[in-house]
All heavy atoms as TSV, in Angstrom:
chain	resi	resn	atom	element	x	y	z
A	1	MET	N	N	84.316	77.126	70.443
A	1	MET	CA	C	84.628	75.919	71.180
A	1	MET	C	C	84.453	76.192	72.674
A	1	MET	O	O	84.753	77.271	73.144
A	1	MET	CB	C	86.046	75.473	70.881
A	1	MET	CG	C	86.368	74.127	71.444
A	1	MET	SD	S	87.633	73.323	70.483
A	1	MET	CE	C	88.896	73.185	71.688
A	2	SER	N	N	83.985	75.203	73.386
A	2	SER	CA	C	83.714	75.338	74.812
A	2	SER	C	C	84.634	74.445	75.631
A	2	SER	O	O	85.170	73.459	75.131
A	2	SER	CB	C	82.267	74.945	75.096
A	2	SER	OG	O	81.402	75.726	74.330
A	3	LYS	N	N	84.771	74.805	76.887
A	3	LYS	CA	C	85.577	74.007	77.796
A	3	LYS	C	C	84.728	73.596	78.981
A	3	LYS	O	O	84.090	74.428	79.624
A	3	LYS	CB	C	86.787	74.804	78.273
A	3	LYS	CG	C	87.639	74.014	79.231
A	3	LYS	CD	C	88.868	74.741	79.651
A	3	LYS	CE	C	89.590	73.822	80.614
A	3	LYS	NZ	N	90.840	74.296	81.053
A	4	VAL	N	N	84.716	72.309	79.257
A	4	VAL	CA	C	84.008	71.760	80.412
A	4	VAL	C	C	85.035	71.511	81.507
A	4	VAL	O	O	86.019	70.818	81.292
A	4	VAL	CB	C	83.313	70.426	80.057
A	4	VAL	CG1	C	82.625	69.838	81.265
A	4	VAL	CG2	C	82.331	70.618	78.926
A	5	THR	N	N	84.788	72.080	82.673
A	5	THR	CA	C	85.681	71.874	83.807
A	5	THR	C	C	84.889	71.188	84.913
A	5	THR	O	O	83.825	71.656	85.303
A	5	THR	CB	C	86.243	73.211	84.324
A	5	THR	OG1	O	86.884	73.897	83.244
A	5	THR	CG2	C	87.233	72.985	85.451
A	6	ILE	N	N	85.419	70.072	85.378
A	6	ILE	CA	C	84.768	69.320	86.446
A	6	ILE	C	C	85.664	69.357	87.677
A	6	ILE	O	O	86.826	68.955	87.616
A	6	ILE	CB	C	84.502	67.865	86.011
A	6	ILE	CG1	C	83.611	67.853	84.775
A	6	ILE	CG2	C	83.874	67.072	87.151
A	6	ILE	CD1	C	83.495	66.518	84.092
A	7	ASN	N	N	85.115	69.846	88.770
A	7	ASN	CA	C	85.836	69.854	90.029
A	7	ASN	C	C	85.740	68.436	90.595
A	7	ASN	O	O	84.720	68.053	91.164
A	7	ASN	CB	C	85.229	70.881	90.986
A	7	ASN	CG	C	85.975	70.967	92.298
A	7	ASN	OD1	O	86.573	70.010	92.762
A	7	ASN	ND2	N	85.927	72.137	92.908
A	8	ILE	N	N	86.799	67.673	90.432
A	8	ILE	CA	C	86.742	66.251	90.777
A	8	ILE	C	C	86.553	66.007	92.274
A	8	ILE	O	O	86.038	64.964	92.668
A	8	ILE	CB	C	87.970	65.484	90.243
A	8	ILE	CG1	C	89.257	65.999	90.860
A	8	ILE	CG2	C	88.011	65.550	88.738
A	8	ILE	CD1	C	90.481	65.175	90.508
A	9	GLU	N	N	86.936	66.956	93.092
A	9	GLU	CA	C	86.761	66.774	94.533
A	9	GLU	C	C	85.320	67.030	94.973
A	9	GLU	O	O	84.888	66.526	95.993
A	9	GLU	CB	C	87.734	67.662	95.312
A	9	GLU	CG	C	89.201	67.346	95.033
A	9	GLU	CD	C	89.563	65.862	95.147
A	9	GLU	OE1	O	88.992	65.147	95.988
A	9	GLU	OE2	O	90.425	65.413	94.379
A	10	LYS	N	N	84.560	67.791	94.191
A	10	LYS	CA	C	83.142	68.031	94.504
A	10	LYS	C	C	82.242	66.950	93.906
A	10	LYS	O	O	81.153	66.704	94.393
A	10	LYS	CB	C	82.691	69.383	93.952
A	10	LYS	CG	C	83.093	70.567	94.756
A	10	LYS	CD	C	82.437	71.800	94.150
A	10	LYS	CE	C	82.570	73.003	95.024
A	10	LYS	NZ	N	81.862	74.160	94.434
A	11	CYS	N	N	82.688	66.324	92.832
A	11	CYS	CA	C	81.869	65.344	92.108
A	11	CYS	C	C	81.664	64.087	92.950
A	11	CYS	O	O	82.608	63.517	93.490
A	11	CYS	CB	C	82.543	64.986	90.785
A	11	CYS	SG	S	81.617	63.790	89.804
A	12	LYS	N	N	80.401	63.659	93.036
A	12	LYS	CA	C	80.073	62.450	93.795
A	12	LYS	C	C	79.736	61.267	92.890
A	12	LYS	O	O	79.258	60.241	93.358
A	12	LYS	CB	C	78.904	62.729	94.735
A	12	LYS	CG	C	79.276	63.673	95.849
A	12	LYS	CD	C	78.115	63.894	96.786
A	12	LYS	CE	C	78.486	64.907	97.843
A	12	LYS	NZ	N	77.295	65.443	98.507
A	13	GLY	N	N	79.950	61.434	91.592
A	13	GLY	CA	C	79.762	60.317	90.664
A	13	GLY	C	C	78.328	59.875	90.489
A	13	GLY	O	O	78.065	58.697	90.265
A	14	CYS	N	N	77.386	60.796	90.539
A	14	CYS	CA	C	75.971	60.420	90.411
A	14	CYS	C	C	75.606	60.048	88.970
A	14	CYS	O	O	74.640	59.321	88.748
A	14	CYS	CB	C	75.074	61.549	90.916
A	14	CYS	SG	S	75.099	63.049	89.910
A	15	GLY	N	N	76.336	60.573	87.995
A	15	GLY	CA	C	76.079	60.236	86.597
A	15	GLY	C	C	74.992	61.051	85.928
A	15	GLY	O	O	74.680	60.829	84.764
A	16	LEU	N	N	74.397	62.002	86.641
A	16	LEU	CA	C	73.336	62.816	86.051
A	16	LEU	C	C	73.850	63.615	84.854
A	16	LEU	O	O	73.145	63.774	83.863
A	16	LEU	CB	C	72.735	63.757	87.094
A	16	LEU	CG	C	71.917	63.099	88.201
A	16	LEU	CD1	C	71.508	64.131	89.243
A	16	LEU	CD2	C	70.692	62.422	87.621
A	17	CYS	N	N	75.065	64.115	84.941
A	17	CYS	CA	C	75.619	64.911	83.842
A	17	CYS	C	C	75.799	64.081	82.578
A	17	CYS	O	O	75.475	64.535	81.478
A	17	CYS	CB	C	76.938	65.555	84.246
A	17	CYS	SG	S	78.232	64.381	84.728
A	18	SER	N	N	76.272	62.866	82.723
A	18	SER	CA	C	76.471	62.021	81.540
A	18	SER	C	C	75.142	61.644	80.897
A	18	SER	O	O	75.046	61.530	79.674
A	18	SER	CB	C	77.286	60.771	81.877
A	18	SER	OG	O	76.637	59.998	82.853
A	19	ASN	N	N	74.106	61.491	81.690
A	19	ASN	CA	C	72.777	61.206	81.143
A	19	ASN	C	C	72.177	62.429	80.462
A	19	ASN	O	O	71.419	62.288	79.503
A	19	ASN	CB	C	71.830	60.718	82.240
A	19	ASN	CG	C	72.199	59.344	82.742
A	19	ASN	OD1	O	72.791	58.551	82.044
A	19	ASN	ND2	N	71.845	59.068	83.983
A	20	ALA	N	N	72.496	63.619	80.946
A	20	ALA	CA	C	71.919	64.851	80.411
A	20	ALA	C	C	72.630	65.359	79.162
A	20	ALA	O	O	72.053	66.108	78.384
A	20	ALA	CB	C	71.943	65.941	81.477
A	21	CYS	N	N	73.856	64.946	78.945
A	21	CYS	CA	C	74.650	65.464	77.827
A	21	CYS	C	C	74.121	64.962	76.481
A	21	CYS	O	O	74.138	63.759	76.222
A	21	CYS	CB	C	76.108	65.061	77.984
A	21	CYS	SG	S	77.163	65.667	76.655
A	22	PRO	N	N	73.680	65.873	75.596
A	22	PRO	CA	C	73.158	65.442	74.301
A	22	PRO	C	C	74.242	64.893	73.369
A	22	PRO	O	O	73.953	64.112	72.465
A	22	PRO	CB	C	72.529	66.707	73.722
A	22	PRO	CG	C	73.224	67.827	74.394
A	22	PRO	CD	C	73.585	67.324	75.768
A	23	LYS	N	N	75.486	65.278	73.593
A	23	LYS	CA	C	76.596	64.797	72.756
A	23	LYS	C	C	77.269	63.547	73.329
A	23	LYS	O	O	78.166	62.980	72.726
A	23	LYS	CB	C	77.641	65.909	72.573
A	23	LYS	CG	C	77.120	67.083	71.790
A	23	LYS	CD	C	76.808	66.655	70.377
A	23	LYS	CE	C	76.392	67.825	69.529
A	23	LYS	NZ	N	76.205	67.441	68.138
A	24	LYS	N	N	76.861	63.148	74.533
A	24	LYS	CA	C	77.399	61.952	75.201
A	24	LYS	C	C	78.927	61.993	75.331
A	24	LYS	O	O	79.617	61.005	75.081
A	24	LYS	CB	C	76.964	60.671	74.485
A	24	LYS	CG	C	75.453	60.524	74.381
A	24	LYS	CD	C	74.823	60.490	75.748
A	24	LYS	CE	C	73.315	60.379	75.659
A	24	LYS	NZ	N	72.647	60.807	76.875
A	25	ILE	N	N	79.434	63.147	75.759
A	25	ILE	CA	C	80.880	63.290	75.922
A	25	ILE	C	C	81.321	63.246	77.385
A	25	ILE	O	O	82.500	63.360	77.681
A	25	ILE	CB	C	81.413	64.575	75.254
A	25	ILE	CG1	C	80.736	65.818	75.841
A	25	ILE	CG2	C	81.229	64.509	73.749
A	25	ILE	CD1	C	81.358	67.125	75.404
A	26	LEU	N	N	80.369	63.076	78.292
A	26	LEU	CA	C	80.691	62.952	79.714
A	26	LEU	C	C	80.456	61.521	80.163
A	26	LEU	O	O	79.507	60.873	79.722
A	26	LEU	CB	C	79.831	63.900	80.547
A	26	LEU	CG	C	80.008	65.384	80.272
A	26	LEU	CD1	C	78.998	66.186	81.074
A	26	LEU	CD2	C	81.412	65.839	80.591
A	27	ARG	N	N	81.321	61.047	81.031
A	27	ARG	CA	C	81.169	59.695	81.573
A	27	ARG	C	C	81.821	59.645	82.952
A	27	ARG	O	O	82.603	60.521	83.315
A	27	ARG	CB	C	81.814	58.669	80.663
A	27	ARG	CG	C	83.330	58.774	80.653
A	27	ARG	CD	C	83.989	57.637	79.943
A	27	ARG	NE	N	85.440	57.792	80.052
A	27	ARG	CZ	C	86.291	57.226	79.261
A	27	ARG	NH1	N	85.876	56.456	78.279
A	27	ARG	NH2	N	87.578	57.407	79.428
A	28	LEU	N	N	81.490	58.612	83.678
A	28	LEU	CA	C	82.158	58.386	84.958
A	28	LEU	C	C	83.453	57.644	84.681
A	28	LEU	O	O	83.454	56.614	84.004
A	28	LEU	CB	C	81.271	57.583	85.903
A	28	LEU	CG	C	80.030	58.294	86.402
A	28	LEU	CD1	C	79.258	57.392	87.356
A	28	LEU	CD2	C	80.356	59.610	87.067
A	29	GLY	N	N	84.527	58.183	85.186
A	29	GLY	CA	C	85.834	57.580	84.964
A	29	GLY	C	C	86.121	56.443	85.923
A	29	GLY	O	O	85.324	56.133	86.813
A	30	GLU	N	N	87.273	55.849	85.758
A	30	GLU	CA	C	87.686	54.738	86.613
A	30	GLU	C	C	88.457	55.210	87.839
A	30	GLU	O	O	88.521	54.502	88.829
A	30	GLU	CB	C	88.523	53.751	85.806
A	30	GLU	CG	C	87.712	53.070	84.716
A	30	GLU	CD	C	88.520	52.046	83.939
A	30	GLU	OE1	O	89.587	51.626	84.413
A	30	GLU	OE2	O	88.065	51.667	82.858
A	31	LYS	N	N	89.032	56.407	87.769
A	31	LYS	CA	C	89.779	56.953	88.903
A	31	LYS	C	C	88.807	57.478	89.953
A	31	LYS	O	O	87.667	57.812	89.647
A	31	LYS	CB	C	90.690	58.081	88.443
A	31	LYS	CG	C	91.778	57.628	87.497
A	31	LYS	CD	C	92.626	58.804	87.079
A	31	LYS	CE	C	93.671	58.370	86.073
A	31	LYS	NZ	N	94.473	59.516	85.607
A	32	THR	N	N	89.270	57.566	91.181
A	32	THR	CA	C	88.442	58.082	92.266
A	32	THR	C	C	89.066	59.348	92.856
A	32	THR	O	O	90.280	59.542	92.781
A	32	THR	CB	C	88.259	57.047	93.388
A	32	THR	OG1	O	89.536	56.668	93.895
A	32	THR	CG2	C	87.526	55.818	92.885
A	33	ASN	N	N	88.204	60.173	93.457
A	33	ASN	CA	C	88.709	61.364	94.147
A	33	ASN	C	C	89.098	60.978	95.578
A	33	ASN	O	O	89.042	59.804	95.948
A	33	ASN	CB	C	87.676	62.500	94.092
A	33	ASN	CG	C	86.343	62.146	94.712
A	33	ASN	OD1	O	86.217	61.199	95.475
A	33	ASN	ND2	N	85.321	62.915	94.387
A	34	VAL	N	N	89.466	61.963	96.390
A	34	VAL	CA	C	89.957	61.660	97.744
A	34	VAL	C	C	88.897	61.039	98.640
A	34	VAL	O	O	89.219	60.363	99.617
A	34	VAL	CB	C	90.558	62.910	98.428
A	34	VAL	CG1	C	91.802	63.380	97.720
A	34	VAL	CG2	C	89.557	64.020	98.545
A	35	VAL	N	N	87.622	61.250	98.311
A	35	VAL	CA	C	86.536	60.695	99.109
A	35	VAL	C	C	86.182	59.274	98.646
A	35	VAL	O	O	85.506	58.528	99.359
A	35	VAL	CB	C	85.292	61.615	99.045
A	35	VAL	CG1	C	84.202	61.151	99.977
A	35	VAL	CG2	C	85.662	63.041	99.381
A	36	GLY	N	N	86.648	58.889	97.467
A	36	GLY	CA	C	86.410	57.547	96.973
A	36	GLY	C	C	85.360	57.431	95.883
A	36	GLY	O	O	84.976	56.333	95.501
A	37	TYR	N	N	84.880	58.560	95.369
A	37	TYR	CA	C	83.880	58.542	94.296
A	37	TYR	C	C	84.554	58.501	92.928
A	37	TYR	O	O	85.557	59.191	92.713
A	37	TYR	CB	C	82.989	59.784	94.349
A	37	TYR	CG	C	82.111	59.891	95.569
A	37	TYR	CD1	C	82.284	60.922	96.480
A	37	TYR	CD2	C	81.095	58.972	95.797
A	37	TYR	CE1	C	81.470	61.032	97.595
A	37	TYR	CE2	C	80.273	59.076	96.913
A	37	TYR	CZ	C	80.466	60.103	97.798
A	37	TYR	OH	O	79.660	60.210	98.908
A	38	ASN	N	N	83.979	57.740	92.018
A	38	ASN	CA	C	84.401	57.813	90.622
A	38	ASN	C	C	83.824	59.105	90.061
A	38	ASN	O	O	82.613	59.284	90.053
A	38	ASN	CB	C	83.854	56.628	89.817
A	38	ASN	CG	C	84.472	55.330	90.244
A	38	ASN	OD1	O	84.084	54.769	91.256
A	38	ASN	ND2	N	85.433	54.866	89.499
A	39	PHE	N	N	84.679	60.007	89.638
A	39	PHE	CA	C	84.213	61.312	89.191
A	39	PHE	C	C	83.988	61.349	87.681
A	39	PHE	O	O	84.509	60.520	86.939
A	39	PHE	CB	C	85.192	62.415	89.609
A	39	PHE	CG	C	86.621	62.168	89.198
A	39	PHE	CD1	C	87.070	62.540	87.955
A	39	PHE	CD2	C	87.503	61.560	90.085
A	39	PHE	CE1	C	88.393	62.319	87.578
A	39	PHE	CE2	C	88.816	61.336	89.727
A	39	PHE	CZ	C	89.263	61.718	88.463
A	40	ALA	N	N	83.179	62.317	87.265
A	40	ALA	CA	C	82.871	62.491	85.847
A	40	ALA	C	C	84.076	63.060	85.110
A	40	ALA	O	O	84.898	63.776	85.685
A	40	ALA	CB	C	81.678	63.418	85.691
A	41	GLU	N	N	84.144	62.739	83.829
A	41	GLU	CA	C	85.202	63.277	82.983
A	41	GLU	C	C	84.651	63.523	81.587
A	41	GLU	O	O	83.699	62.874	81.165
A	41	GLU	CB	C	86.408	62.335	82.935
A	41	GLU	CG	C	86.096	60.969	82.373
A	41	GLU	CD	C	87.262	60.003	82.448
A	41	GLU	OE1	O	88.287	60.316	83.078
A	41	GLU	OE2	O	87.148	58.919	81.875
A	42	CYS	N	N	85.257	64.473	80.911
A	42	CYS	CA	C	84.865	64.789	79.540
A	42	CYS	C	C	85.789	64.016	78.602
A	42	CYS	O	O	87.013	64.129	78.699
A	42	CYS	CB	C	84.979	66.285	79.290
A	42	CYS	SG	S	84.450	66.765	77.638
A	43	VAL	N	N	85.201	63.238	77.706
A	43	VAL	CA	C	86.019	62.398	76.824
A	43	VAL	C	C	86.359	63.066	75.498
A	43	VAL	O	O	87.312	62.656	74.835
A	43	VAL	CB	C	85.350	61.027	76.568
A	43	VAL	CG1	C	85.307	60.214	77.831
A	43	VAL	CG2	C	83.978	61.176	75.971
A	44	ASP	N	N	85.612	64.104	75.099
A	44	ASP	CA	C	85.910	64.808	73.855
A	44	ASP	C	C	85.390	66.235	73.925
A	44	ASP	O	O	84.298	66.536	73.466
A	44	ASP	CB	C	85.316	64.080	72.650
A	44	ASP	CG	C	85.821	64.622	71.324
A	44	ASP	OD1	O	86.524	65.661	71.315
A	44	ASP	OD2	O	85.516	64.017	70.288
A	45	GLU	N	N	86.183	67.093	74.499
A	45	GLU	CA	C	85.790	68.481	74.714
A	45	GLU	C	C	85.490	69.223	73.409
A	45	GLU	O	O	84.715	70.169	73.387
A	45	GLU	CB	C	86.905	69.197	75.475
A	45	GLU	CG	C	86.453	70.428	76.198
A	45	GLU	CD	C	87.525	70.918	77.140
A	45	GLU	OE1	O	88.474	71.571	76.667
A	45	GLU	OE2	O	87.401	70.652	78.338
A	46	SER	N	N	86.075	68.787	72.312
A	46	SER	CA	C	85.855	69.463	71.027
A	46	SER	C	C	84.411	69.334	70.541
A	46	SER	O	O	83.963	70.105	69.700
A	46	SER	CB	C	86.810	68.914	69.965
A	46	SER	OG	O	86.496	67.570	69.647
A	47	LYS	N	N	83.671	68.368	71.071
A	47	LYS	CA	C	82.275	68.169	70.670
A	47	LYS	C	C	81.284	68.904	71.565
A	47	LYS	O	O	80.088	68.891	71.306
A	47	LYS	CB	C	81.942	66.680	70.654
A	47	LYS	CG	C	82.657	65.918	69.571
A	47	LYS	CD	C	82.244	64.465	69.557
A	47	LYS	CE	C	82.982	63.698	68.473
A	47	LYS	NZ	N	82.628	62.288	68.474
A	48	CYS	N	N	81.774	69.568	72.612
A	48	CYS	CA	C	80.897	70.284	73.542
A	48	CYS	C	C	80.223	71.456	72.831
A	48	CYS	O	O	80.887	72.246	72.159
A	48	CYS	CB	C	81.687	70.785	74.744
A	48	CYS	SG	S	80.695	71.705	75.940
A	49	ILE	N	N	78.899	71.574	73.006
A	49	ILE	CA	C	78.142	72.658	72.384
A	49	ILE	C	C	77.717	73.706	73.417
A	49	ILE	O	O	76.939	74.604	73.099
A	49	ILE	CB	C	76.921	72.114	71.625
A	49	ILE	CG1	C	75.993	71.323	72.555
A	49	ILE	CG2	C	77.369	71.279	70.430
A	49	ILE	CD1	C	74.674	70.912	71.934
A	50	ALA	N	N	78.208	73.604	74.617
A	50	ALA	CA	C	77.927	74.552	75.706
A	50	ALA	C	C	76.434	74.711	75.967
A	50	ALA	O	O	75.950	75.803	76.228
A	50	ALA	CB	C	78.584	75.907	75.433
A	51	CYS	N	N	75.701	73.626	75.912
A	51	CYS	CA	C	74.253	73.674	76.145
A	51	CYS	C	C	73.934	73.967	77.608
A	51	CYS	O	O	72.886	74.517	77.923
A	51	CYS	CB	C	73.590	72.367	75.712
A	51	CYS	SG	S	74.095	70.930	76.673
A	52	GLY	N	N	74.832	73.579	78.518
A	52	GLY	CA	C	74.643	73.841	79.933
A	52	GLY	C	C	73.817	72.813	80.678
A	52	GLY	O	O	73.545	72.972	81.859
A	53	PHE	N	N	73.395	71.750	80.001
A	53	PHE	CA	C	72.588	70.725	80.674
A	53	PHE	C	C	73.347	70.080	81.832
A	53	PHE	O	O	72.785	69.859	82.901
A	53	PHE	CB	C	72.141	69.647	79.691
A	53	PHE	CG	C	71.147	70.105	78.659
A	53	PHE	CD1	C	70.950	69.374	77.503
A	53	PHE	CD2	C	70.405	71.251	78.825
A	53	PHE	CE1	C	70.039	69.785	76.541
A	53	PHE	CE2	C	69.490	71.675	77.877
A	53	PHE	CZ	C	69.309	70.941	76.730
A	54	CYS	N	N	74.614	69.785	81.626
A	54	CYS	CA	C	75.416	69.152	82.688
A	54	CYS	C	C	75.568	70.086	83.883
A	54	CYS	O	O	75.440	69.678	85.029
A	54	CYS	CB	C	76.770	68.714	82.161
A	54	CYS	SG	S	77.797	70.051	81.496
A	55	TYR	N	N	75.817	71.343	83.590
A	55	TYR	CA	C	75.962	72.351	84.645
A	55	TYR	C	C	74.674	72.487	85.444
A	55	TYR	O	O	74.680	72.544	86.670
A	55	TYR	CB	C	76.360	73.686	84.019
A	55	TYR	CG	C	76.250	74.857	84.958
A	55	TYR	CD1	C	77.255	75.115	85.877
A	55	TYR	CD2	C	75.147	75.700	84.932
A	55	TYR	CE1	C	77.164	76.176	86.754
A	55	TYR	CE2	C	75.043	76.772	85.803
A	55	TYR	CZ	C	76.052	77.000	86.711
A	55	TYR	OH	O	75.955	78.046	87.580
A	56	THR	N	N	73.563	72.537	84.735
A	56	THR	CA	C	72.263	72.747	85.364
A	56	THR	C	C	71.836	71.570	86.236
A	56	THR	O	O	71.285	71.756	87.311
A	56	THR	CB	C	71.182	72.998	84.288
A	56	THR	OG1	O	71.584	74.111	83.500
A	56	THR	CG2	C	69.831	73.280	84.910
A	57	ILE	N	N	72.115	70.361	85.792
A	57	ILE	CA	C	71.631	69.172	86.503
A	57	ILE	C	C	72.547	68.734	87.651
A	57	ILE	O	O	72.118	67.996	88.529
A	57	ILE	CB	C	71.390	68.010	85.523
A	57	ILE	CG1	C	70.400	67.024	86.119
A	57	ILE	CG2	C	72.698	67.343	85.119
A	57	ILE	CD1	C	69.763	66.097	85.126
A	58	CYS	N	N	73.768	69.207	87.675
A	58	CYS	CA	C	74.727	68.769	88.699
A	58	CYS	C	C	74.304	69.249	90.090
A	58	CYS	O	O	74.303	70.455	90.369
A	58	CYS	CB	C	76.126	69.281	88.385
A	58	CYS	SG	S	77.351	68.745	89.608
A	59	PRO	N	N	73.955	68.326	90.996
A	59	PRO	CA	C	73.497	68.720	92.333
A	59	PRO	C	C	74.616	69.252	93.224
A	59	PRO	O	O	74.352	69.903	94.231
A	59	PRO	CB	C	72.915	67.423	92.909
A	59	PRO	CG	C	73.638	66.338	92.198
A	59	PRO	CD	C	73.926	66.873	90.817
A	60	ASP	N	N	75.854	69.007	92.841
A	60	ASP	CA	C	76.987	69.428	93.665
A	60	ASP	C	C	77.723	70.638	93.098
A	60	ASP	O	O	78.768	71.019	93.617
A	60	ASP	CB	C	77.955	68.258	93.838
A	60	ASP	CG	C	77.277	67.092	94.525
A	60	ASP	OD1	O	76.728	67.304	95.622
A	60	ASP	OD2	O	77.264	65.984	93.959
A	61	VAL	N	N	77.198	71.222	92.046
A	61	VAL	CA	C	77.794	72.384	91.384
A	61	VAL	C	C	79.284	72.134	91.113
A	61	VAL	O	O	80.139	72.961	91.398
A	61	VAL	CB	C	77.574	73.682	92.210
A	61	VAL	CG1	C	77.888	74.924	91.390
A	61	VAL	CG2	C	76.150	73.756	92.735
A	62	ALA	N	N	79.557	70.975	90.554
A	62	ALA	CA	C	80.931	70.567	90.291
A	62	ALA	C	C	81.367	70.841	88.851
A	62	ALA	O	O	82.508	70.601	88.505
A	62	ALA	CB	C	81.095	69.081	90.591
A	63	ILE	N	N	80.454	71.363	88.021
A	63	ILE	CA	C	80.751	71.555	86.600
A	63	ILE	C	C	80.619	73.017	86.228
A	63	ILE	O	O	79.656	73.685	86.608
A	63	ILE	CB	C	79.792	70.716	85.721
A	63	ILE	CG1	C	79.941	69.236	86.061
A	63	ILE	CG2	C	80.062	70.953	84.244
A	63	ILE	CD1	C	78.936	68.351	85.366
A	64	THR	N	N	81.584	73.502	85.466
A	64	THR	CA	C	81.493	74.821	84.877
A	64	THR	C	C	81.775	74.697	83.385
A	64	THR	O	O	82.515	73.824	82.963
A	64	THR	CB	C	82.484	75.839	85.506
A	64	THR	OG1	O	83.804	75.306	85.405
A	64	THR	CG2	C	82.158	76.111	86.944
A	65	ILE	N	N	81.167	75.600	82.631
A	65	ILE	CA	C	81.375	75.628	81.184
A	65	ILE	C	C	81.815	77.025	80.807
A	65	ILE	O	O	81.186	78.008	81.191
A	65	ILE	CB	C	80.074	75.278	80.430
A	65	ILE	CG1	C	79.611	73.881	80.799
A	65	ILE	CG2	C	80.298	75.386	78.922
A	65	ILE	CD1	C	78.267	73.533	80.248
A	66	THR	N	N	82.898	77.099	80.063
A	66	THR	CA	C	83.377	78.386	79.559
A	66	THR	C	C	83.551	78.275	78.054
A	66	THR	O	O	83.910	77.216	77.539
A	66	THR	CB	C	84.718	78.784	80.208
A	66	THR	OG1	O	85.647	77.712	80.061
A	66	THR	CG2	C	84.549	79.089	81.678
A	67	GLU	N	N	83.265	79.360	77.381
A	67	GLU	CA	C	83.453	79.373	75.936
A	67	GLU	C	C	84.799	79.998	75.637
A	67	GLU	O	O	85.158	81.023	76.198
A	67	GLU	CB	C	82.313	80.126	75.256
A	67	GLU	CG	C	81.001	79.391	75.385
A	67	GLU	CD	C	79.954	79.912	74.434
A	67	GLU	OE1	O	80.265	80.126	73.261
A	67	GLU	OE2	O	78.818	80.081	74.892
A	68	LYS	N	N	85.530	79.358	74.737
A	68	LYS	CA	C	86.863	79.853	74.375
A	68	LYS	C	C	86.738	80.880	73.284
A	68	LYS	O	O	85.870	80.877	72.484
A	68	LYS	CB	C	87.742	78.698	73.899
A	68	LYS	CG	C	88.083	77.727	74.987
A	68	LYS	CD	C	88.969	76.643	74.442
A	68	LYS	CE	C	89.291	75.616	75.499
A	68	LYS	NZ	N	90.105	74.541	74.993
């Protein structure tokens, strides 16, 4: 099982990670960070396959993936 960690203060809400995720478990949430961006969130971490697409495509290096 993998864990997706999103640094909400670095995330600018571009949505690239949610488009890149093959399992479609990332989305832009309704809450905003201190800068006012809707940040990405993982809706079902148990389905993460640790492919790294979200990590690779994130222009702000706001995502990390660790395997448990």
